C-alpha positions in Angstrom: -50.8 14.1 -19.4 -49.2 16.7 -18.3 -46.8 17.1 -15.1 -46.4 21.0 -12.8 -44.1 21.2 -10.6 -43.9 24.4 -8.8 -41.4 25.1 -5.7 -41.6 28.6 -3.9 -38.2 28.0 -2.1 -38.1 28.7 1.5 -42.1 29.5 1.8 -42.7 27.5 4.8 -42.0 29.4 8.6 -42.7 29.4 12.1 -45.3 31.4 14.0 -44.1 35.0 13.9 -45.2 37.2 16.9 -45.3 40.3 14.9 -48.3 38.1 12.9 -49.9 37.3 15.9 -48.6 34.1 15.9 -49.6 33.3 12.3 -46.8 31.8 9.8 -46.1 33.7 7.1 -47.7 31.1 4.8 -51.0 31.6 7.3 -51.1 35.9 6.9 -50.2 35.9 3.1 -53.3 35.3 0.9 -52.9 32.3 -1.1 -56.1 32.3 -2.9 -54.8 29.6 -5.6 -52.5 27.5 -3.3 -55.5 27.3 -1.4 -57.6 26.5 -4.5 -54.8 23.6 -5.4 -55.7 22.1 -2.3 -59.1 22.4 -2.0 -59.2 20.7 -5.3 -56.8 18.2 -4.6 -55.0 17.6 -1.8 -52.3 18.5 0.8 -49.6 16.5 2.6 -46.3 16.7 4.8 -43.2 15.6 3.4 -39.7 16.2 4.9 -37.5 17.0 1.9 -33.8 17.1 4.1 -32.7 13.5 4.9 -31.8 13.4 8.6 -28.4 13.9 9.0 -28.1 16.2 5.4 -27.4 20.1 5.8 -31.0 21.6 5.0 -29.4 23.5 1.6 -31.7 24.0 -1.4 -29.8 21.8 -3.4 -30.5 18.7 -0.9 -34.1 19.6 -0.9 -34.4 20.5 -4.8 -32.5 17.0 -5.9 -34.9 15.4 -3.5 -38.2 16.8 -4.7 -37.6 16.1 -8.5 -37.1 12.0 -7.5 -33.5 11.9 -6.5 -32.4 10.6 -3.0 -29.5 13.2 -2.0 -28.2 10.3 0.2 -27.3 8.5 -3.0 -26.9 11.3 -5.7 -26.0 14.5 -4.0 -21.9 15.4 -3.9 -22.3 18.9 -3.3 -23.8 22.5 -4.8 -20.8 23.4 -6.9 -21.2 20.8 -9.4 -24.8 21.4 -10.0 -24.2 25.3 -10.9 -20.9 24.2 -13.0 -23.1 22.0 -15.3 -25.7 25.3 -15.6 -22.4 27.0 -17.0 -21.2 24.4 -19.1 -18.2 23.3 -17.2 -17.5 19.7 -17.6 -15.6 18.7 -14.3 -13.0 15.6 -14.4 -12.6 13.2 -11.7 -9.6 15.0 -10.2 -11.8 18.6 -9.9 -14.0 19.9 -7.0 -16.0 22.5 -8.0 -16.8 25.7 -5.1 -19.3 28.1 -4.7 -17.3 31.5 -4.7 -20.1 34.5 -3.1 -18.9 38.1 -3.5 -19.8 39.4 0.3 -19.4 41.9 2.6 -17.1 41.6 5.6 -16.5 44.0 8.4 -13.2 43.1 10.6 -14.1 39.9 11.5 -18.1 39.8 10.9 -20.1 38.4 8.1 -22.4 41.1 7.1 -23.9 40.4 4.0 -23.7 37.3 2.3 -24.7 38.7 -1.0 -22.9 42.3 -1.1 -26.5 43.7 -1.1 -27.1 41.7 -3.7 -25.0 43.1 -5.8 -25.5 43.2 -9.9 -24.1 40.5 -12.5 -22.4 42.7 -14.2 -20.5 44.5 -11.0 -19.7 40.9 -9.8 -18.5 39.4 -13.0 -15.7 42.6 -13.3 -14.6 41.9 -9.7 -14.3 38.1 -10.3 -12.7 38.5 -13.5 -10.1 40.4 -11.8 -9.5 38.2 -8.9 -9.2 35.4 -11.9 -6.8 37.3 -13.3 -4.5 38.6 -10.0 -5.3 35.0 -7.9 -6.2 32.2 -10.7 -3.7 30.2 -12.2 -4.3 26.6 -14.3 -4.9 24.7 -11.3 -7.3 27.6 -10.1 -10.0 29.1 -12.2 -12.9 31.3 -11.3 -15.9 31.5 -13.1 -19.0 34.9 -12.9 -22.2 34.1 -12.5 -25.5 35.5 -11.6 -25.1 38.4 -8.8 -23.0 37.2 -6.1 -23.6 33.2 -7.4 -20.1 32.3 -8.6 -17.7 29.4 -9.2 -14.3 28.7 -8.5 -13.0 25.7 -10.2 -10.1 23.5 -8.1 -8.3 20.9 -10.0 -6.2 18.8 -7.4 -3.1 16.2 -8.6 -5.5 12.8 -8.3 -8.8 11.8 -7.9 -8.2 11.2 -4.3 -7.2 14.2 -3.2 -10.2 15.9 -5.1 -12.2 13.8 -2.4 -10.2 15.5 0.6 -11.0 18.4 -0.8 -14.8 17.8 -0.9 -14.8 16.7 2.8 -13.7 20.2 4.0 -16.1 21.8 6.0 -17.0 25.1 4.7 -20.0 27.0 5.9 -22.7 29.1 4.0 -22.4 32.5 4.4 -25.8 33.2 4.7 -25.9 31.0 7.6 -23.6 32.7 9.3 -25.1 36.5 9.2 -23.6 38.6 11.7 -21.3 36.2 13.3 -17.6 36.0 13.6 -15.4 34.9 10.3 -12.5 33.5 12.0 -14.8 30.9 13.7 -16.6 30.1 10.7 -13.4 29.8 8.1 -12.9 26.6 6.2 -11.9 23.9 8.7 -9.7 20.5 7.4 -7.1 19.3 5.4 -6.6 21.6 2.5 -8.5 24.2 4.1 -5.5 26.6 4.3 -5.5 27.0 0.2 -9.4 28.0 0.7 -8.2 30.5 3.5 -5.5 32.2 1.6 -7.6 33.0 -1.6 -10.4 34.0 0.4 -8.0 36.4 2.8 -6.2 37.7 -0.4 -9.2 38.6 -2.0 -10.0 41.0 0.7 -7.4 43.6 -0.1 -7.6 43.0 -3.8 -11.4 43.7 -4.4 -11.9 46.4 -2.1 -9.2 48.6 -4.1 -11.6 47.9 -7.3 -13.1 51.0 -8.8 -16.6 48.7 -8.5 -16.7 48.8 -4.8 -15.4 52.7 -4.6 -18.5 53.2 -6.6 -20.2 51.5 -4.4 -19.3 52.7 -1.1 -19.7 56.3 -2.9 -23.5 55.5 -3.1 -23.7 54.0 0.4 -24.0 50.2 -1.0 -22.4 47.1 0.5 -18.9 46.8 -0.9 -18.2 43.3 -2.1 -14.9 43.0 -0.3 -14.5 39.5 -0.2 -14.9 36.0 -1.8 -16.1 33.5 0.3 -15.8 29.7 -0.7 -18.5 26.8 0.1 -20.4 24.5 -1.2 -18.2 22.4 -2.8 -18.6 19.0 -4.8 -16.9 16.3 -7.1 -18.3 15.6 -10.6 -22.1 13.4 -9.5 -23.3 10.4 -11.6 -27.2 10.1 -12.0 -29.4 8.7 -13.9 -31.3 10.8 -16.3 -35.3 11.8 -15.8 -36.5 10.1 -18.7 -34.8 7.1 -17.6 -36.3 6.9 -14.1 -39.6 8.6 -14.9 -40.1 7.9 -18.9 -40.7 12.0 -19.3 -38.9 14.8 -21.0 -39.6 18.1 -19.6 -38.0 21.5 -18.9 -36.7 23.6 -15.8 -37.4 26.8 -15.2 -35.5 28.9 -12.5 -33.1 32.4 -12.4 -30.4 29.9 -9.8 -28.0 28.1 -11.5 -28.0 25.5 -9.1 -31.8 24.3 -10.2 -30.7 24.8 -13.7 -27.6 22.9 -13.3 -29.6 19.7 -11.9 -31.7 19.9 -14.8 -28.8 19.8 -17.3 -27.1 16.8 -15.3 -30.8 15.1 -15.7 -31.4 15.7 -18.9 -34.1 18.3 -18.8 -34.0 22.0 -20.9 -33.1 24.7 -19.1 -35.4 27.7 -20.0 -34.4 31.4 -19.7 -37.2 33.6 -18.9 -36.5 37.4 -19.5 -36.3 39.0 -16.3 -35.9 36.3 -14.0 -33.4 37.7 -11.3 -33.6 35.1 -8.3 -34.5 38.2 -6.1 -38.0 40.2 -5.2 -37.8 41.6 -8.3 -38.1 38.4 -10.6 -40.0 38.0 -13.5 -43.0 35.6 -11.7 -45.7 35.6 -14.6 -43.1 35.5 -17.3 -41.7 32.1 -15.4 -45.4 30.7 -15.8 -46.0 32.2 -19.4 -42.7 30.2 -20.3 -43.6 27.2 -18.1 -47.1 26.8 -20.2 -45.3 27.3 -23.7 -42.7 24.4 -22.4 -45.8 22.2 -21.7 -46.7 22.1 -25.6 -43.5 20.7 -26.2 -42.8 18.4 -23.4 -44.8 16.4 -20.5 -43.1 17.7 -17.3 -42.3 21.3 -16.5 -40.2 22.2 -13.3 -40.7 25.9 -12.0 -38.9 27.0 -8.9 -38.8 30.7 -7.1 -36.0 32.1 -4.9 -37.5 35.2 -3.9 -39.6 33.9 -0.7 -35.8 32.4 0.3 -34.1 35.6 -0.1 -36.8 37.4 1.9 -36.4 34.9 4.7 -32.6 35.0 4.7 -32.9 38.9 4.8 -35.5 38.6 7.9 -37.9 40.8 5.9 -41.4 39.5 7.4 -43.3 42.0 4.9 -41.3 40.8 1.6 -41.6 37.4 2.7 -45.2 37.9 2.5 -45.4 39.7 -0.9 -43.2 37.2 -2.6 -45.1 34.2 -1.9 -48.3 36.6 -2.6 -46.8 36.9 -6.0 -45.7 33.5 -6.4 -49.3 32.5 -5.8 -51.0 35.1 -7.8 -48.7 34.9 -11.0 -47.2 31.6 -11.1 -49.2 28.9 -9.4 -52.8 31.2 -10.3 -51.6 31.8 -14.0 -50.8 28.0 -14.3 -53.7 26.7 -12.6 -56.3 28.9 -14.2 -55.1 27.5 -17.8 -55.6 24.0 -16.7 -58.0 24.2 -14.2 -61.1 22.9 -16.9 -58.5 20.2 -18.4 -58.1 16.9 -17.5 -55.0 15.8 -18.6 -52.7 17.8 -15.6 -51.4 16.9 -12.5 -49.9 19.5 -10.5 -47.8 19.7 -7.4 -47.0 22.9 -4.9 -44.5 23.0 -2.3 -41.5 24.7 -0.7 -38.4 23.1 -1.1 -37.5 23.9 3.0 -38.3 26.6 5.1 -36.4 29.6 5.5 -37.8 30.8 9.0 -37.4 34.8 9.5 -36.7 34.0 13.1 -33.6 32.4 12.3 -32.9 33.7 8.7 -31.3 30.3 7.5 -32.6 27.0 6.1 -34.2 24.6 8.8 -35.1 20.7 8.1 -38.6 20.5 9.1 -40.7 18.6 7.3 -42.9 21.3 4.5 -46.4 21.3 3.2 -46.7 20.1 -0.2 -50.1 20.2 -2.3 -51.5 18.2 -5.3 -54.4 18.5 -7.7 -55.3 17.0 -11.1 -56.6 14.0 -12.7 -57.0 10.6 -10.6 -56.5 12.8 -7.1 -59.4 12.5 -4.6 -59.7 16.1 -2.9 -59.8 15.6 0.9 -61.3 17.9 3.4 -58.9 20.6 3.8 -59.4 24.2 1.4 -55.8 26.1 2.9 -52.0 25.6 2.1 -50.3 26.1 5.8 -47.9 24.4 8.1 -51.1 23.5 10.2 -52.8 22.0 7.7 -50.3 19.7 6.1 -49.3 18.4 9.6 -53.1 17.6 10.2 -53.3 15.7 7.2 -53.0 11.6 6.7 -50.9 12.4 3.9 -47.3 12.1 5.3 -44.2 11.5 3.2 -40.9 10.5 5.2 -38.6 10.8 1.9 -38.7 14.2 -0.4 -37.8 11.7 -3.4 -41.0 10.3 -2.9 -42.8 13.1 -4.4 -42.3 12.6 -7.9 -43.8 9.1 -7.6 -46.8 10.5 -5.8 -47.2 13.3 -8.5 -46.5 11.1 -11.9 -47.7 7.3 -11.0 -50.8 8.7 -9.7 -50.0 6.5 -6.1 
């Protein structure tokens, strides 16, 4: 039996006036997700536990079968795992965005989706100027970088983990001074962030970006911190070996920590221009070796954060046609598979941030009795009799034929 889990990050949305009251999912052409529903069932699932921040790391950990209330320690450690960084008990991993700020405003959480090469130059520069044995910066993909803080003890690391840090994509257009880290030890983080404003802006990379009319990466933003997690392997829990395919470090890092093999796909960027079909083709190849594959596409979420209705529609349609369609057409005449499709959370155009409302999911394949629904939309999911109160129940539904 082959098990396929396909995640279109942030696809779920709310009714939009310019779409005549439709959601983006309702407006998009999703013929293949609709076919998954027609051949199987649609349901509604709460992927964000009550009281937790609706972040992609929380949602994806939940989707893959691990209760975030038990296993989640922060985003940073997941990304560190993907970069091959082994955290000690006295270390804290922080996400470190290269961002664009105004005088006291978060202008762009991604510095115009800065290239990996440009961001790496800036992070390496800042590491040389501000790094030391206890503070190390690591360049990642595009604006997504890391800072590792070595503390004097495990207890101090836990204290830094409790600092309240805001995600930059949640404070677009808002005042920086009102959203700086808060809590014991936050002075260190604020000092590093403030020092970066002078150092990064003077870099040649940013001078060129400004000359080209592009957003300069003129500050680092520290957030999403966490200490080393402890989780049983995916094989221990579900009895399967498998792969994870994503352009996002946190998803790949989650796979590493669970013993799943990250598969690198040429042209996978984590943005609108990602290699959708390549992800599907590599997923099918991975299934020749193992029995489970998790495919994650970031583009719809990025469009949601950017408040771009048409780009979100386009990203959802590309995900549907090139990822879901490619895999579904390959498997549709077989009987030895089960496939699930869903967003990890909603990223409504109207708020440009993640929200915690339940999201639709669809499942089809061996042993799944079809219902009478034929469309993959939020409204159809809410009308379903298949309601899961915990996202961590999804894998049981997919694998155990519940």
